[in-house]
C-alpha positions in Angstrom: 0.5 -0.6 0.2 0.7 3.4 -1.2 1.2 6.4 1.4 -0.7 9.0 1.8 2.2 11.3 1.3 3.4 10.2 -2.3 0.3 10.0 -2.9 0.1 13.8 -1.9 3.2 14.4 -4.0 2.5 12.3 -6.7 -0.8 14.7 -7.4 1.2 18.1 -6.8 4.1 16.8 -9.4 1.4 16.1 -11.6 -0.3 19.0 -11.3 2.3 21.4 -11.8 3.6 19.3 -14.9 0.2 20.0 -16.5 1.1 24.2 -15.7 3.9 23.3 -17.6 2.8 21.6 -20.3 0.0 24.3 -20.3 1.6 27.5 -20.3 4.2 26.4 -22.7 1.5 24.9 -25.7 0.0 28.7 -24.4 4.0 30.3 -25.3 4.3 28.1 -28.2 0.9 27.5 -30.4 -1.6 30.5 -29.4 1.2 33.1 -29.1 3.6 32.5 -32.1 2.8 35.0 -34.3 3.3 37.5 -31.5 6.7 36.2 -30.6 7.9 35.7 -34.3 7.1 39.5 -34.6 8.6 40.4 -31.6 12.0 37.4 -32.7 12.4 39.1 -35.8 11.9 42.5 -35.2 14.9 41.8 -32.3 17.4 40.1 -35.2 17.1 42.2 -38.0 18.1 45.0 -37.9 20.4 46.9 -40.7 23.3 49.2 -39.9 24.9 51.3 -42.7 28.3 52.2 -41.4 30.0 54.7 -43.8 33.5 54.0 -44.3 35.5 57.5 -43.6 37.5 58.3 -46.9 40.7 59.2 -47.0 42.5 62.0 -48.7 44.5 62.0 -51.9 47.6 64.4 -51.7 49.2 65.0 -54.7 53.4 64.2 -55.0 54.5 67.8 -53.2 51.9 66.9 -50.0 49.1 69.4 -52.1 46.2 68.6 -51.5 43.5 67.0 -54.5 40.9 65.4 -52.7 40.1 66.0 -49.3 37.1 65.2 -46.6 34.1 67.4 -45.9 31.3 67.9 -43.3 28.2 67.1 -44.4 24.2 65.8 -42.7 21.4 64.1 -44.3 18.5 66.2 -43.6 15.2 64.0 -42.5 11.4 64.2 -41.0 10.4 62.2 -38.0 6.9 61.9 -39.2 4.9 61.2 -35.8 6.6 64.3 -34.6 5.4 66.4 -37.8 1.8 64.9 -37.2 2.1 66.9 -33.3 2.8 70.2 -34.8 -0.6 70.5 -36.7 -2.2 74.0 -35.4 -6.3 74.5 -34.9 -8.2 74.5 -39.0 -4.8 73.3 -40.3 -5.2 69.2 -42.6 -2.2 67.8 -42.3 -1.5 68.2 -46.3 -1.9 72.4 -45.3 1.2 71.0 -42.6 3.7 69.6 -45.3 2.2 72.7 -47.5 3.9 75.0 -45.4 6.7 72.8 -44.7 7.5 72.0 -48.3 8.1 76.0 -49.2 10.1 76.8 -45.9 12.5 74.2 -47.0 12.9 74.6 -50.2 14.6 77.8 -51.4 17.2 76.6 -48.1 17.7 73.4 -50.5 16.9 75.2 -54.1 20.5 77.1 -53.3 22.3 74.6 -51.8 22.0 72.5 -55.3 22.4 75.9 -58.0 25.4 75.5 -56.3 27.1 72.9 -57.5 25.2 74.1 -61.5 27.4 76.4 -63.8 25.5 78.8 -64.9 21.9 78.5 -64.4 19.1 80.2 -66.1 16.5 80.7 -64.6 13.9 78.2 -66.0 16.6 75.3 -64.1 16.2 77.0 -61.4 12.6 76.6 -61.5 12.8 73.1 -62.4 15.0 72.6 -59.3 12.0 74.3 -57.2 9.3 72.5 -58.6 11.4 69.0 -58.0 12.2 69.6 -54.6 8.9 70.2 -53.2 7.7 67.6 -55.2 10.3 65.5 -53.4 10.0 66.7 -49.6 6.4 66.8 -49.8 6.4 63.3 -51.5 8.8 62.1 -48.4 6.7 63.4 -45.7 3.1 62.1 -47.2 4.6 58.3 -47.3 1.7 56.1 -45.4 3.4 53.6 -42.6 7.1 55.1 -42.0 8.3 56.7 -39.1 11.4 58.6 -40.6 12.4 60.0 -43.8 15.1 61.6 -45.8 14.9 64.7 -47.0 17.5 65.3 -48.7 21.5 64.1 -48.3 24.8 65.7 -48.5 23.9 69.2 -47.2 26.4 71.8 -46.6 27.4 73.3 -43.4 25.4 76.8 -43.8 22.8 75.1 -45.8 21.8 73.1 -42.6 22.3 76.3 -39.3 19.5 77.9 -42.5 16.9 74.8 -41.9 18.1 75.2 -37.9 16.9 79.1 -37.4 13.6 77.6 -39.4 13.1 76.0 -35.7 11.7 73.3 -37.5 10.2 70.7 -34.6 10.4 66.6 -36.3 13.6 67.7 -38.9 16.9 66.3 -38.0 19.9 65.8 -39.5 22.9 63.1 -39.2 26.1 63.9 -39.6 27.9 62.6 -43.0 31.0 63.9 -45.3 31.5 64.5 -48.8 34.2 64.2 -51.3 36.1 67.8 -52.1 38.4 68.6 -54.2 39.9 72.3 -53.6 41.3 72.6 -57.2 37.8 71.9 -59.2 
């Protein structure tokens, strides 16, 4: 005959094992989709590490090619949506941001063109405005790039606009002192 104590211990162990198996079933079968997505988000990430490029020197040690600081201009879309004023739509806000950034970005890009005509300037202005508004209207995104390789002067002008949802990421661009 089995003592009563062993039956209690055996019953407790059986109940504990049943609870563990039930909980494992819950996590592994019923909650599979949630944990599969969480695991995917944790393990998959892309990080671009820009290699610093060196200077190119002539035989007399004068610089032929060097690096200059540049900036990536980006927008954080959820923060932009928080800036909507009363009686203003999201499209109105995007238009306002586009109108304030376009002249600065146009001037930045025009400095690299030789003798642009007025038609070229207007076409470039329309193109930049369209790029900005298209990026700001992206659905389901948090971060969008607006312009690459901005110079220090353009960065400072954009910072003076004090648009809360606009940011900069440091980058570099090649500089050719002799043209």
